[in-house]
LUMLUM-703460 format. One record per atom (N, C-alpha, C): residue number from 1; residue in three letters; chain; x, y, z. Coordinates in Angstrom, 1 decimal. Last residue first. Layout:
BEGIN
@i->NUM | aa->ALA | ch->A | xx->X | yy->Y | zz->Z
...
! end
This chain:
BEGIN
@i->80 | aa->GLY | ch->A | xx->104.6 | yy->106.1 | zz->97.8
@i->80 | aa->GLY | ch->A | xx->105.2 | yy->104.8 | zz->98.0
@i->80 | aa->GLY | ch->A | xx->106.6 | yy->104.8 | zz->98.4
@i->79 | aa->ALA | ch->A | xx->105.2 | yy->109.0 | zz->95.7
@i->79 | aa->ALA | ch->A | xx->104.3 | yy->108.1 | zz->96.5
@i->79 | aa->ALA | ch->A | xx->105.0 | yy->106.8 | zz->96.7
@i->78 | aa->GLY | ch->A | xx->106.9 | yy->110.4 | zz->94.1
@i->78 | aa->GLY | ch->A | xx->106.5 | yy->111.0 | zz->95.4
@i->78 | aa->GLY | ch->A | xx->105.6 | yy->110.2 | zz->96.2
@i->77 | aa->ARG | ch->A | xx->105.5 | yy->109.1 | zz->91.1
@i->77 | aa->ARG | ch->A | xx->106.6 | yy->109.8 | zz->91.7
@i->77 | aa->ARG | ch->A | xx->106.1 | yy->110.5 | zz->93.0
@i->76 | aa->PHE | ch->A | xx->103.3 | yy->106.3 | zz->91.7
@i->76 | aa->PHE | ch->A | xx->103.6 | yy->107.6 | zz->91.1
@i->76 | aa->PHE | ch->A | xx->104.8 | yy->108.2 | zz->91.8
@i->75 | aa->TYR | ch->A | xx->103.8 | yy->102.9 | zz->91.6
@i->75 | aa->TYR | ch->A | xx->103.8 | yy->104.1 | zz->92.5
@i->75 | aa->TYR | ch->A | xx->104.1 | yy->105.3 | zz->91.6
@i->74 | aa->PHE | ch->A | xx->101.8 | yy->100.6 | zz->89.7
@i->74 | aa->PHE | ch->A | xx->103.0 | yy->101.3 | zz->89.9
@i->74 | aa->PHE | ch->A | xx->102.8 | yy->102.4 | zz->90.9
@i->73 | aa->ILE | ch->A | xx->100.6 | yy->97.8 | zz->87.8
@i->73 | aa->ILE | ch->A | xx->100.4 | yy->98.7 | zz->88.9
@i->73 | aa->ILE | ch->A | xx->101.8 | yy->99.4 | zz->89.2
@i->72 | aa->LEU | ch->A | xx->99.0 | yy->96.3 | zz->85.0
@i->72 | aa->LEU | ch->A | xx->100.2 | yy->97.0 | zz->85.5
@i->72 | aa->LEU | ch->A | xx->99.8 | yy->97.9 | zz->86.7
@i->71 | aa->THR | ch->A | xx->97.7 | yy->93.3 | zz->83.8
@i->71 | aa->THR | ch->A | xx->97.4 | yy->94.5 | zz->84.7
@i->71 | aa->THR | ch->A | xx->98.7 | yy->95.0 | zz->85.3
@i->70 | aa->ALA | ch->A | xx->95.9 | yy->91.6 | zz->81.4
@i->70 | aa->ALA | ch->A | xx->97.3 | yy->91.9 | zz->81.9
@i->70 | aa->ALA | ch->A | xx->97.2 | yy->93.3 | zz->82.6
@i->69 | aa->PHE | ch->A | xx->92.8 | yy->90.0 | zz->82.1
@i->69 | aa->PHE | ch->A | xx->93.6 | yy->91.3 | zz->81.8
@i->69 | aa->PHE | ch->A | xx->95.0 | yy->91.3 | zz->82.3
@i->68 | aa->GLY | ch->A | xx->91.2 | yy->87.9 | zz->83.0
@i->68 | aa->GLY | ch->A | xx->91.7 | yy->87.9 | zz->81.6
@i->68 | aa->GLY | ch->A | xx->92.6 | yy->89.1 | zz->81.2
@i->67 | aa->SER | ch->A | xx->90.6 | yy->87.7 | zz->85.6
@i->67 | aa->SER | ch->A | xx->89.4 | yy->88.0 | zz->84.7
@i->67 | aa->SER | ch->A | xx->89.9 | yy->88.1 | zz->83.2
@i->66 | aa->GLU | ch->A | xx->93.0 | yy->87.4 | zz->86.8
@i->66 | aa->GLU | ch->A | xx->92.1 | yy->86.2 | zz->86.8
@i->66 | aa->GLU | ch->A | xx->90.9 | yy->86.4 | zz->85.9
@i->65 | aa->ALA | ch->A | xx->93.7 | yy->90.1 | zz->86.5
@i->65 | aa->ALA | ch->A | xx->94.4 | yy->89.1 | zz->85.7
@i->65 | aa->ALA | ch->A | xx->93.6 | yy->87.8 | zz->85.7
@i->64 | aa->CYS | ch->A | xx->92.0 | yy->91.2 | zz->88.5
@i->64 | aa->CYS | ch->A | xx->91.9 | yy->91.6 | zz->87.0
@i->64 | aa->CYS | ch->A | xx->92.5 | yy->90.6 | zz->86.1
@i->63 | aa->LEU | ch->A | xx->93.0 | yy->90.0 | zz->90.7
@i->63 | aa->LEU | ch->A | xx->91.6 | yy->89.8 | zz->90.4
@i->63 | aa->LEU | ch->A | xx->91.4 | yy->90.1 | zz->88.9
@i->62 | aa->ARG | ch->A | xx->95.6 | yy->91.1 | zz->90.7
@i->62 | aa->ARG | ch->A | xx->95.4 | yy->89.6 | zz->90.6
@i->62 | aa->ARG | ch->A | xx->94.0 | yy->89.3 | zz->90.2
@i->61 | aa->ALA | ch->A | xx->95.0 | yy->93.8 | zz->91.1
@i->61 | aa->ALA | ch->A | xx->95.7 | yy->93.4 | zz->89.9
@i->61 | aa->ALA | ch->A | xx->95.5 | yy->91.9 | zz->89.7
@i->60 | aa->LEU | ch->A | xx->94.0 | yy->93.6 | zz->93.7
@i->60 | aa->LEU | ch->A | xx->93.1 | yy->94.0 | zz->92.6
@i->60 | aa->LEU | ch->A | xx->93.7 | yy->93.6 | zz->91.3
@i->59 | aa->ASP | ch->A | xx->96.3 | yy->92.8 | zz->95.1
@i->59 | aa->ASP | ch->A | xx->95.2 | yy->91.9 | zz->95.0
@i->59 | aa->ASP | ch->A | xx->94.2 | yy->92.3 | zz->93.9
@i->58 | aa->PRO | ch->A | xx->97.9 | yy->95.2 | zz->94.7
@i->58 | aa->PRO | ch->A | xx->98.3 | yy->93.8 | zz->94.3
@i->58 | aa->PRO | ch->A | xx->97.2 | yy->92.8 | zz->94.1
@i->57 | aa->TYR | ch->A | xx->96.1 | yy->97.3 | zz->95.8
@i->57 | aa->TYR | ch->A | xx->96.5 | yy->97.2 | zz->94.4
@i->57 | aa->TYR | ch->A | xx->97.0 | yy->95.8 | zz->94.0
@i->56 | aa->GLY | ch->A | xx->93.4 | yy->96.6 | zz->98.0
@i->56 | aa->GLY | ch->A | xx->94.8 | yy->97.0 | zz->97.7
@i->56 | aa->GLY | ch->A | xx->95.1 | yy->96.6 | zz->96.3
@i->55 | aa->ILE | ch->A | xx->90.7 | yy->96.4 | zz->98.6
@i->55 | aa->ILE | ch->A | xx->91.6 | yy->95.2 | zz->98.8
@i->55 | aa->ILE | ch->A | xx->93.0 | yy->95.5 | zz->98.5
@i->54 | aa->ASP | ch->A | xx->88.3 | yy->97.9 | zz->100.1
@i->54 | aa->ASP | ch->A | xx->89.5 | yy->98.3 | zz->99.4
@i->54 | aa->ASP | ch->A | xx->90.5 | yy->97.2 | zz->99.7
@i->53 | aa->VAL | ch->A | xx->85.5 | yy->95.6 | zz->100.0
@i->53 | aa->VAL | ch->A | xx->86.3 | yy->96.6 | zz->100.7
@i->53 | aa->VAL | ch->A | xx->87.5 | yy->96.9 | zz->99.8
@i->52 | aa->PRO | ch->A | xx->84.2 | yy->93.9 | zz->98.1
@i->52 | aa->PRO | ch->A | xx->83.4 | yy->94.5 | zz->99.2
@i->52 | aa->PRO | ch->A | xx->84.2 | yy->95.6 | zz->100.0
@i->51 | aa->ILE | ch->A | xx->84.1 | yy->93.3 | zz->95.0
@i->51 | aa->ILE | ch->A | xx->85.1 | yy->93.9 | zz->95.8
@i->51 | aa->ILE | ch->A | xx->84.5 | yy->94.6 | zz->97.0
@i->50 | aa->LEU | ch->A | xx->81.7 | yy->92.2 | zz->94.2
@i->50 | aa->LEU | ch->A | xx->82.9 | yy->91.5 | zz->93.8
@i->50 | aa->LEU | ch->A | xx->84.1 | yy->92.0 | zz->94.6
@i->49 | aa->PRO | ch->A | xx->79.7 | yy->93.9 | zz->95.0
@i->49 | aa->PRO | ch->A | xx->79.7 | yy->92.5 | zz->95.6
@i->49 | aa->PRO | ch->A | xx->81.0 | yy->91.8 | zz->95.3
@i->48 | aa->SER | ch->A | xx->80.6 | yy->97.2 | zz->95.8
@i->48 | aa->SER | ch->A | xx->80.5 | yy->96.1 | zz->94.8
@i->48 | aa->SER | ch->A | xx->80.5 | yy->94.8 | zz->95.5
@i->47 | aa->VAL | ch->A | xx->80.3 | yy->98.7 | zz->98.2
@i->47 | aa->VAL | ch->A | xx->79.9 | yy->99.3 | zz->96.9
@i->47 | aa->VAL | ch->A | xx->79.7 | yy->98.2 | zz->95.8
@i->46 | aa->ASN | ch->A | xx->80.2 | yy->98.5 | zz->101.2
@i->46 | aa->ASN | ch->A | xx->79.9 | yy->97.4 | zz->100.3
@i->46 | aa->ASN | ch->A | xx->79.4 | yy->98.0 | zz->98.9
@i->45 | aa->ASP | ch->A | xx->82.5 | yy->99.6 | zz->103.2
@i->45 | aa->ASP | ch->A | xx->81.6 | yy->100.2 | zz->102.2
@i->45 | aa->ASP | ch->A | xx->81.4 | yy->99.2 | zz->101.2
@i->44 | aa->GLY | ch->A | xx->84.5 | yy->98.5 | zz->104.8
@i->44 | aa->GLY | ch->A | xx->83.1 | yy->98.2 | zz->105.2
@i->44 | aa->GLY | ch->A | xx->82.1 | yy->98.8 | zz->104.2
@i->43 | aa->PRO | ch->A | xx->86.8 | yy->101.1 | zz->104.3
@i->43 | aa->PRO | ch->A | xx->86.5 | yy->99.7 | zz->104.8
@i->43 | aa->PRO | ch->A | xx->85.1 | yy->99.6 | zz->105.2
@i->42 | aa->PRO | ch->A | xx->86.0 | yy->103.0 | zz->101.3
@i->42 | aa->PRO | ch->A | xx->86.3 | yy->102.9 | zz->102.7
@i->42 | aa->PRO | ch->A | xx->86.0 | yy->101.5 | zz->103.3
@i->41 | aa->ASN | ch->A | xx->87.3 | yy->102.5 | zz->98.1
@i->41 | aa->ASN | ch->A | xx->86.2 | yy->102.2 | zz->99.0
@i->41 | aa->ASN | ch->A | xx->86.6 | yy->102.2 | zz->100.5
@i->40 | aa->ALA | ch->A | xx->88.9 | yy->103.0 | zz->96.0
@i->40 | aa->ALA | ch->A | xx->88.9 | yy->104.0 | zz->97.1
@i->40 | aa->ALA | ch->A | xx->87.7 | yy->103.7 | zz->98.0
@i->39 | aa->PRO | ch->A | xx->91.3 | yy->101.3 | zz->93.9
@i->39 | aa->PRO | ch->A | xx->90.0 | yy->101.5 | zz->94.5
@i->39 | aa->PRO | ch->A | xx->90.0 | yy->102.4 | zz->95.7
@i->38 | aa->MET | ch->A | xx->92.2 | yy->104.5 | zz->93.2
@i->38 | aa->MET | ch->A | xx->91.3 | yy->103.5 | zz->92.7
@i->38 | aa->MET | ch->A | xx->91.9 | yy->102.1 | zz->93.1
@i->37 | aa->GLY | ch->A | xx->94.3 | yy->106.1 | zz->93.8
@i->37 | aa->GLY | ch->A | xx->92.9 | yy->106.7 | zz->94.0
@i->37 | aa->GLY | ch->A | xx->91.8 | yy->105.7 | zz->93.6
@i->36 | aa->HIS | ch->A | xx->96.7 | yy->105.4 | zz->91.2
@i->36 | aa->HIS | ch->A | xx->96.3 | yy->105.7 | zz->92.6
@i->36 | aa->HIS | ch->A | xx->94.9 | yy->106.4 | zz->92.7
@i->35 | aa->CYS | ch->A | xx->95.7 | yy->103.1 | zz->88.6
@i->35 | aa->CYS | ch->A | xx->96.4 | yy->104.3 | zz->89.1
@i->35 | aa->CYS | ch->A | xx->95.9 | yy->104.6 | zz->90.5
@i->34 | aa->LEU | ch->A | xx->96.4 | yy->100.3 | zz->86.6
@i->34 | aa->LEU | ch->A | xx->95.6 | yy->100.8 | zz->87.7
@i->34 | aa->LEU | ch->A | xx->96.4 | yy->101.9 | zz->88.3
@i->33 | aa->ILE | ch->A | xx->96.0 | yy->99.5 | zz->83.3
@i->33 | aa->ILE | ch->A | xx->96.9 | yy->100.2 | zz->84.2
@i->33 | aa->ILE | ch->A | xx->96.1 | yy->100.8 | zz->85.3
@i->32 | aa->LEU | ch->A | xx->95.4 | yy->96.6 | zz->81.4
@i->32 | aa->LEU | ch->A | xx->94.9 | yy->97.7 | zz->82.3
@i->32 | aa->LEU | ch->A | xx->96.1 | yy->98.3 | zz->83.0
@i->31 | aa->GLY | ch->A | xx->94.9 | yy->94.9 | zz->78.2
@i->31 | aa->GLY | ch->A | xx->95.7 | yy->95.4 | zz->79.3
@i->31 | aa->GLY | ch->A | xx->95.0 | yy->96.5 | zz->80.1
@i->30 | aa->PRO | ch->A | xx->94.1 | yy->91.7 | zz->76.8
@i->30 | aa->PRO | ch->A | xx->93.9 | yy->93.1 | zz->76.9
@i->30 | aa->PRO | ch->A | xx->94.6 | yy->93.6 | zz->78.1
@i->29 | aa->HIS | ch->A | xx->96.7 | yy->89.4 | zz->75.7
@i->29 | aa->HIS | ch->A | xx->95.6 | yy->89.8 | zz->76.7
@i->29 | aa->HIS | ch->A | xx->95.3 | yy->91.3 | zz->76.6
@i->28 | aa->PRO | ch->A | xx->97.7 | yy->86.9 | zz->73.2
@i->28 | aa->PRO | ch->A | xx->97.7 | yy->88.3 | zz->73.9
@i->28 | aa->PRO | ch->A | xx->96.5 | yy->88.4 | zz->74.8
@i->27 | aa->SER | ch->A | xx->98.9 | yy->84.3 | zz->75.5
@i->27 | aa->SER | ch->A | xx->98.8 | yy->85.7 | zz->75.1
@i->27 | aa->SER | ch->A | xx->98.2 | yy->85.8 | zz->73.7
@i->26 | aa->PRO | ch->A | xx->97.5 | yy->81.6 | zz->77.4
@i->26 | aa->PRO | ch->A | xx->98.3 | yy->82.1 | zz->76.3
@i->26 | aa->PRO | ch->A | xx->97.9 | yy->83.6 | zz->75.9
@i->25 | aa->THR | ch->A | xx->97.2 | yy->82.2 | zz->81.0
@i->25 | aa->THR | ch->A | xx->96.7 | yy->81.6 | zz->79.7
@i->25 | aa->THR | ch->A | xx->97.5 | yy->82.2 | zz->78.6
@i->24 | aa->ASP | ch->A | xx->97.5 | yy->83.4 | zz->83.4
@i->24 | aa->ASP | ch->A | xx->98.4 | yy->82.3 | zz->83.1
@i->24 | aa->ASP | ch->A | xx->97.9 | yy->81.5 | zz->81.9
@i->23 | aa->PRO | ch->A | xx->97.4 | yy->87.0 | zz->83.2
@i->23 | aa->PRO | ch->A | xx->96.7 | yy->85.7 | zz->83.3
@i->23 | aa->PRO | ch->A | xx->97.7 | yy->84.6 | zz->82.9
@i->22 | aa->THR | ch->A | xx->99.7 | yy->89.0 | zz->85.1
@i->22 | aa->THR | ch->A | xx->99.1 | yy->88.5 | zz->83.9
@i->22 | aa->THR | ch->A | xx->98.4 | yy->87.2 | zz->84.1
@i->21 | aa->CYS | ch->A | xx->100.9 | yy->91.9 | zz->86.5
@i->21 | aa->CYS | ch->A | xx->100.1 | yy->90.7 | zz->86.8
@i->21 | aa->CYS | ch->A | xx->99.4 | yy->90.3 | zz->85.5
@i->20 | aa->LEU | ch->A | xx->103.6 | yy->93.7 | zz->87.3
@i->20 | aa->LEU | ch->A | xx->102.8 | yy->93.3 | zz->86.2
@i->20 | aa->LEU | ch->A | xx->102.2 | yy->92.0 | zz->86.6
@i->19 | aa->ALA | ch->A | xx->104.6 | yy->96.5 | zz->89.2
@i->19 | aa->ALA | ch->A | xx->104.4 | yy->95.1 | zz->89.1
@i->19 | aa->ALA | ch->A | xx->103.4 | yy->94.9 | zz->87.9
@i->18 | aa->ALA | ch->A | xx->107.0 | yy->98.9 | zz->90.6
@i->18 | aa->ALA | ch->A | xx->105.9 | yy->98.5 | zz->89.7
@i->18 | aa->ALA | ch->A | xx->105.7 | yy->97.0 | zz->89.8
@i->17 | aa->SER | ch->A | xx->108.6 | yy->101.8 | zz->91.9
@i->17 | aa->SER | ch->A | xx->108.2 | yy->100.4 | zz->92.1
@i->17 | aa->SER | ch->A | xx->107.0 | yy->100.1 | zz->91.2
@i->16 | aa->LEU | ch->A | xx->110.8 | yy->104.0 | zz->90.3
@i->16 | aa->LEU | ch->A | xx->109.4 | yy->103.7 | zz->90.7
@i->16 | aa->LEU | ch->A | xx->109.2 | yy->102.2 | zz->90.9
@i->15 | aa->VAL | ch->A | xx->113.5 | yy->106.2 | zz->90.6
@i->15 | aa->VAL | ch->A | xx->113.1 | yy->104.8 | zz->90.4
@i->15 | aa->VAL | ch->A | xx->111.7 | yy->104.6 | zz->91.1
@i->14 | aa->VAL | ch->A | xx->114.3 | yy->108.9 | zz->88.7
@i->14 | aa->VAL | ch->A | xx->113.6 | yy->108.5 | zz->89.9
@i->14 | aa->VAL | ch->A | xx->113.1 | yy->107.1 | zz->89.7
@i->13 | aa->GLY | ch->A | xx->115.3 | yy->109.5 | zz->86.2
@i->13 | aa->GLY | ch->A | xx->116.2 | yy->109.3 | zz->87.3
@i->13 | aa->GLY | ch->A | xx->115.6 | yy->108.9 | zz->88.6
@i->12 | aa->ASN | ch->A | xx->112.8 | yy->109.5 | zz->84.7
@i->12 | aa->ASN | ch->A | xx->113.8 | yy->110.6 | zz->84.6
@i->12 | aa->ASN | ch->A | xx->114.7 | yy->110.6 | zz->85.9
@i->11 | aa->SER | ch->A | xx->111.9 | yy->106.9 | zz->86.0
@i->11 | aa->SER | ch->A | xx->111.1 | yy->108.1 | zz->85.6
@i->11 | aa->SER | ch->A | xx->112.1 | yy->109.3 | zz->85.7
@i->10 | aa->ASP | ch->A | xx->112.2 | yy->103.5 | zz->85.5
@i->10 | aa->ASP | ch->A | xx->113.0 | yy->104.8 | zz->85.7
@i->10 | aa->ASP | ch->A | xx->112.2 | yy->105.9 | zz->85.1
@i->9 | aa->LEU | ch->A | xx->110.7 | yy->100.9 | zz->87.4
@i->9 | aa->LEU | ch->A | xx->110.7 | yy->101.8 | zz->86.3
@i->9 | aa->LEU | ch->A | xx->111.5 | yy->103.0 | zz->86.6
@i->8 | aa->SER | ch->A | xx->111.2 | yy->97.5 | zz->88.5
@i->8 | aa->SER | ch->A | xx->111.4 | yy->99.0 | zz->88.7
@i->8 | aa->SER | ch->A | xx->111.3 | yy->99.7 | zz->87.4
@i->7 | aa->PHE | ch->A | xx->109.0 | yy->94.8 | zz->89.4
@i->7 | aa->PHE | ch->A | xx->110.1 | yy->95.4 | zz->88.8
@i->7 | aa->PHE | ch->A | xx->110.2 | yy->96.9 | zz->89.0
@i->6 | aa->GLU | ch->A | xx->107.3 | yy->91.7 | zz->90.1
@i->6 | aa->GLU | ch->A | xx->107.6 | yy->93.1 | zz->90.5
@i->6 | aa->GLU | ch->A | xx->108.9 | yy->93.5 | zz->89.7
@i->5 | aa->GLU | ch->A | xx->104.8 | yy->89.7 | zz->88.7
@i->5 | aa->GLU | ch->A | xx->106.2 | yy->90.1 | zz->88.7
@i->5 | aa->GLU | ch->A | xx->106.5 | yy->91.5 | zz->89.1
@i->4 | aa->TYR | ch->A | xx->102.6 | yy->87.1 | zz->88.8
@i->4 | aa->TYR | ch->A | xx->102.9 | yy->88.4 | zz->89.4
@i->4 | aa->TYR | ch->A | xx->104.3 | yy->88.6 | zz->89.4
@i->3 | aa->LEU | ch->A | xx->100.1 | yy->85.3 | zz->87.1
@i->3 | aa->LEU | ch->A | xx->101.5 | yy->85.5 | zz->87.3
@i->3 | aa->LEU | ch->A | xx->101.8 | yy->86.9 | zz->87.7
@i->2 | aa->SER | ch->A | xx->97.2 | yy->83.5 | zz->88.4
@i->2 | aa->SER | ch->A | xx->97.9 | yy->84.6 | zz->87.6
@i->2 | aa->SER | ch->A | xx->99.3 | yy->84.6 | zz->87.9
@i->1 | aa->MET | ch->A | xx->94.2 | yy->81.6 | zz->88.4
@i->1 | aa->MET | ch->A | xx->95.6 | yy->81.7 | zz->88.8
@i->1 | aa->MET | ch->A | xx->96.2 | yy->82.8 | zz->87.8
! end
């Protein structure tokens, strides 16, 4: 289980959508920032047995949090 919180970031006047997914265990936790272009598995490309297809950033953040990492996702300027 993990905790998922959406919020906004200000990038020099441009509002970016973001989310932080954290393990539901006591802190501190190592951290990850997931950036665009990852994951990039085409549908049906079984590159990893843990992530058989491109599951999307929110689900990947939850998977990382369930593995013990505080995980930040966000949209770059001009995306999303």
